[in-house]
C-alpha positions as CSV (number, residue, x, y, z in Angstrom):
1,M,49.2,60.2,104.7
2,S,51.5,57.6,106.2
3,S,50.8,56.2,109.7
4,S,53.9,57.9,111.1
5,A,52.7,61.3,109.8
6,S,49.2,60.9,111.1
7,G,50.6,60.0,114.5
8,R,52.1,63.5,114.7
9,A,48.8,65.3,114.5
10,D,48.7,66.1,118.2
11,R,52.3,67.5,118.4
12,P,52.5,71.2,119.4
13,A,53.1,73.7,116.6
14,A,56.5,75.4,116.1
15,G,56.0,79.1,116.9
16,T,59.7,80.3,117.1
17,V,62.6,78.4,115.7
18,L,66.3,78.3,116.5
19,C,67.6,77.5,113.0
20,S,70.4,75.0,112.7
21,G,72.8,77.4,111.0
22,T,72.8,79.8,114.0
23,L,74.9,77.3,115.9
24,R,78.2,76.1,114.5
25,T,78.4,72.8,112.8
26,G,79.2,69.9,115.1
27,I,77.3,71.1,118.2
28,P,75.9,67.9,119.9
29,F,72.2,67.3,119.7
30,R,71.6,67.8,123.5
31,E,73.5,71.1,123.3
32,R,71.4,72.3,120.4
33,L,68.3,71.7,122.4
34,A,69.7,73.3,125.5
35,A,70.6,76.4,123.4
36,A,67.0,76.6,122.0
37,G,65.6,76.2,125.5
38,A,67.9,79.0,126.8
39,G,66.5,81.3,124.1
40,G,62.9,80.5,124.8
41,F,62.4,78.9,121.4
42,S,59.6,76.3,120.8
43,A,61.3,74.5,117.9
44,V,64.6,73.8,116.2
45,S,65.4,73.3,112.5
46,L,67.8,70.4,111.6
47,W,70.1,69.6,108.7
48,G,70.7,66.0,107.8
49,R,74.1,66.2,109.3
50,D,72.7,67.2,112.7
51,Y,70.7,64.0,112.8
52,E,73.6,61.9,111.6
53,D,75.8,63.5,114.3
54,A,73.2,62.6,116.9
55,R,73.2,59.0,115.8
56,R,77.0,58.9,116.0
57,E,76.7,60.3,119.5
58,G,74.8,57.1,120.3
59,L,71.3,58.5,120.3
60,T,68.4,56.5,118.9
61,D,65.4,58.0,117.2
62,A,63.5,57.4,120.4
63,D,66.2,59.1,122.4
64,M,66.0,62.2,120.2
65,A,62.2,62.3,120.3
66,A,62.3,62.0,124.1
67,L,64.9,64.8,124.4
68,L,62.8,67.1,122.2
69,D,59.8,66.4,124.4
70,D,61.9,66.9,127.6
71,H,62.9,70.4,126.3
72,G,59.4,71.2,125.1
73,L,60.6,71.5,121.5
74,V,59.6,70.2,118.1
75,V,61.4,70.0,114.8
76,A,60.3,72.8,112.4
77,E,61.9,72.5,109.0
78,L,64.5,70.0,107.6
79,D,67.1,71.7,105.5
80,P,67.9,71.6,102.6
81,A,66.0,69.8,99.9
82,W,68.4,70.1,97.0
83,W,67.2,67.3,94.7
84,W,63.7,68.4,93.7
85,L,64.5,70.4,90.5
86,P,64.9,68.7,87.1
87,G,68.2,66.8,86.9
88,A,69.3,67.7,90.5
89,A,68.7,64.2,91.9
90,D,71.1,62.8,89.3
91,V,74.0,64.9,90.4
92,R,76.6,63.0,92.5
93,I,78.9,65.0,94.8
94,P,81.8,62.9,96.2
95,P,81.9,63.1,100.0
96,D,85.4,64.6,100.0
97,L,83.9,67.6,98.1
98,D,80.9,67.9,100.4
99,D,82.4,69.6,103.4
100,E,79.0,70.7,104.7
101,R,77.5,67.2,104.3
102,I,74.6,68.5,102.3
103,F,74.4,65.9,99.5
104,A,74.6,62.8,101.6
105,F,71.0,63.4,102.6
106,G,68.5,63.0,99.7
107,E,64.8,62.7,99.7
108,R,64.6,59.3,101.2
109,E,66.9,60.2,104.1
110,L,65.2,63.5,105.0
111,F,61.7,61.9,104.8
112,A,62.9,59.2,107.2
113,I,64.2,61.8,109.6
114,A,60.8,63.6,109.3
115,D,59.0,60.4,110.1
116,A,61.2,59.6,113.1
117,L,61.2,63.1,114.7
118,G,58.0,64.6,113.5
119,A,59.2,67.5,111.4
120,R,56.8,70.1,110.2
121,S,58.3,71.1,106.8
122,L,61.0,70.8,104.2
123,N,63.0,73.7,102.8
124,A,63.5,73.5,99.1
125,V,66.4,75.3,97.3
126,D,68.1,75.5,93.9
127,V,71.7,74.4,94.3
128,F,72.7,73.3,90.8
129,G,70.8,75.5,88.4
130,G,70.4,74.0,85.0
131,S,68.5,74.6,81.8
132,W,65.0,73.9,83.2
133,S,62.2,76.3,82.5
134,L,59.9,77.7,85.2
135,D,57.1,75.5,84.0
136,E,59.4,72.5,84.5
137,A,60.4,73.7,88.0
138,T,56.7,74.1,88.8
139,A,55.9,70.6,87.8
140,S,58.9,69.3,89.9
141,F,57.8,71.3,92.9
142,A,54.2,70.0,92.6
143,A,55.6,66.4,92.5
144,C,57.8,67.0,95.5
145,C,54.9,68.4,97.5
146,E,52.8,65.4,96.7
147,R,55.5,63.0,97.9
148,A,56.1,65.1,101.0
149,A,52.4,65.1,101.8
150,E,52.6,61.3,102.3
151,H,54.9,62.2,105.3
152,G,52.7,65.0,106.7
153,L,55.2,67.7,105.5
154,L,54.8,71.2,104.2
155,V,57.3,72.2,101.5
156,H,58.6,75.8,101.1
157,I,60.9,77.3,98.4
158,E,63.7,79.5,99.7
159,F,64.9,81.8,97.0
160,L,68.7,82.5,96.8
161,P,69.9,85.6,94.9
162,W,72.7,83.7,93.1
163,S,70.4,80.8,92.0
164,R,67.9,80.3,89.2
165,I,65.2,81.0,91.8
166,P,66.7,84.4,92.7
167,D,63.9,86.3,94.3
168,L,60.5,86.4,95.9
169,R,58.6,86.8,92.6
170,T,60.2,83.7,91.1
171,A,59.7,81.5,94.1
172,W,56.1,82.5,94.5
173,R,55.4,82.1,90.8
174,I,56.6,78.4,91.1
175,A,54.7,77.7,94.3
176,R,51.5,79.5,93.1
177,D,51.4,77.6,89.8
178,A,52.2,74.3,91.5
179,D,48.9,74.8,93.4
180,Q,49.6,72.4,96.2
181,P,47.9,72.7,99.6
182,N,51.1,71.9,101.4
183,G,53.4,74.1,99.1
184,G,54.6,77.6,99.5
185,I,57.6,79.8,100.1
186,A,60.1,80.6,102.8
187,V,61.2,84.2,103.4
188,D,64.8,84.6,104.5
189,A,65.5,88.2,105.6
190,W,69.1,88.2,104.1
191,H,68.0,86.9,100.8
192,Y,64.9,89.1,100.7
193,D,67.2,92.1,101.1
194,R,70.1,91.0,98.9
195,S,67.7,89.9,96.0
196,G,66.1,93.3,95.8
197,S,62.8,91.8,96.8
198,A,62.4,94.3,99.6
199,A,62.3,97.2,97.2
200,D,58.6,96.5,96.4
201,R,56.8,95.7,99.6
202,G,53.6,95.1,97.6
203,V,54.9,91.8,96.2
204,L,55.2,90.2,99.6
205,R,51.9,91.6,100.8
206,A,50.2,90.0,97.7
207,V,51.3,86.5,98.6
208,P,48.5,84.7,100.5
209,G,49.6,84.2,104.1
210,E,48.7,80.5,104.0
211,H,51.5,79.9,101.5
212,I,54.2,81.7,103.4
213,L,55.3,78.7,105.4
214,A,58.6,79.7,107.0
215,V,60.4,82.8,108.0
216,Q,64.2,83.0,108.7
217,L,65.2,86.3,110.3
218,C,68.7,87.8,110.6
219,D,70.3,91.2,110.2
220,G,73.4,92.3,108.4
221,P,75.6,95.1,107.1
222,A,74.5,97.2,104.1
223,G,75.2,95.5,100.7
224,P,76.4,94.8,98.2
225,D,78.8,92.1,99.3
226,A,82.1,91.5,97.6
227,D,81.5,87.7,97.9
228,P,77.8,87.1,98.3
229,I,77.9,83.4,99.3
230,R,80.7,83.9,101.8
231,A,78.9,86.9,103.3
232,T,75.6,85.0,103.8
233,L,77.5,82.1,105.5
234,H,79.8,84.2,107.7
235,E,78.6,87.8,108.1
236,R,75.0,87.7,109.2
237,R,74.1,89.5,112.5
238,L,71.3,88.9,115.0
239,P,68.1,90.9,114.4
240,G,68.5,94.5,115.4
241,A,72.3,94.5,115.0
242,G,72.5,95.6,111.4
243,T,70.9,97.7,108.6
244,L,68.1,95.5,107.3
245,D,64.6,96.9,107.6
246,L,63.3,94.0,109.6
247,A,60.4,96.1,111.1
248,A,59.0,96.6,107.6
249,L,59.5,92.9,106.8
250,V,57.7,91.8,109.9
251,E,54.9,94.3,109.3
252,D,54.4,93.1,105.7
253,L,54.5,89.4,106.8
254,R,51.9,90.0,109.4
255,A,49.7,91.8,106.9
256,T,49.5,88.6,104.8
257,G,48.0,86.7,107.8
258,T,50.8,84.1,107.7
259,T,51.0,81.8,110.7
260,A,54.5,80.6,109.7
261,P,57.0,80.1,112.6
262,W,59.5,82.9,113.2
263,G,63.0,81.5,112.9
264,V,66.4,83.0,113.6
265,E,69.0,81.9,111.1
266,V,72.3,83.8,111.6
267,F,75.4,82.2,110.0
268,S,78.1,84.2,111.9
269,D,81.7,83.7,112.7
270,E,81.2,85.9,115.7
271,L,78.5,83.8,117.1
272,D,80.4,80.6,116.4
273,A,83.0,81.7,118.9
274,L,80.5,81.9,121.7
275,P,79.1,79.1,123.9
276,S,76.0,77.6,122.3
277,E,73.6,78.5,125.2
278,E,74.8,82.1,125.0
279,V,74.0,82.1,121.3
280,G,70.6,80.7,122.0
281,R,69.9,83.4,124.7
282,R,71.0,86.2,122.4
283,A,69.0,84.9,119.5
284,G,65.9,84.5,121.6
285,A,66.2,88.0,123.0
286,S,66.8,89.6,119.6
287,L,63.7,87.8,118.2
288,A,61.5,88.9,121.2
289,A,62.7,92.5,120.8
290,L,61.7,92.5,117.2
291,L,58.4,90.7,117.3
292,G,56.9,91.8,120.6
293,P,54.1,89.6,122.1
294,P,53.3,86.3,120.2
295,T,50.7,86.6,117.5
296,G,49.6,83.0,116.8
297,A,50.8,79.5,116.0
298,P,51.5,78.1,112.5
299,R,49.4,75.5,110.8
300,R,50.6,72.0,110.0
301,A,50.3,70.0,106.7
């Protein structure tokens, strides 16, 4: 473990997370933290662009770390790790085609942010697809976990229904066979529903809780969606404001014994129109109504 990672051992754990996507792109760093504080969250997630924007605002790494401490917050996951699958790191996306500023932040950049701010985990997704086999994906995930461990990071696979890791079964198969102590899966409520994974509750309950490393909660209208990607990025709702069976999801997650932080990730045009602190308050209230009293704190790498 690197010296920067070992120096984070005494940082508080992330129990509830205001995920970056719940606030519209471009919200200043201080405002993001204020929104999380307004909602009673103990952590935030960050995309590389959030960090870059903060630097452009004139904040140093020390400034950001101090602001996090002042608000009683930590950084939960960094999002997204897009380069880990075979061939993905070789893909080059020109900046003018990268409106969301995803591909400007590769492994080196996100590891540097993790070291600077003390992030807990890395969220790994399949963006490009390809011809790789599940065995090849497993080997790549194991290697990513080993590199991440040098920075004190957990790594979780988030399955996306339109990707080559489309559901819970596939994500867990890769994480299970990679057999890394800091590796596991993330469960996003929208993708869990839209992938059909919610149809068999026994699959989730069979995943060992220590390998369920992140949870991203939201609600939404009944599917199917005319445009799945647009729907997931614009039409999510706060927990309790849609048709997803979140009570069953929470019950099943708790049955695994997971101590993953509970995040709220609601990409929503409706929320984007509101002041950020109001979004934070509504997100925190919806999470509290769903979860009830706290049930524990998540482990670190």
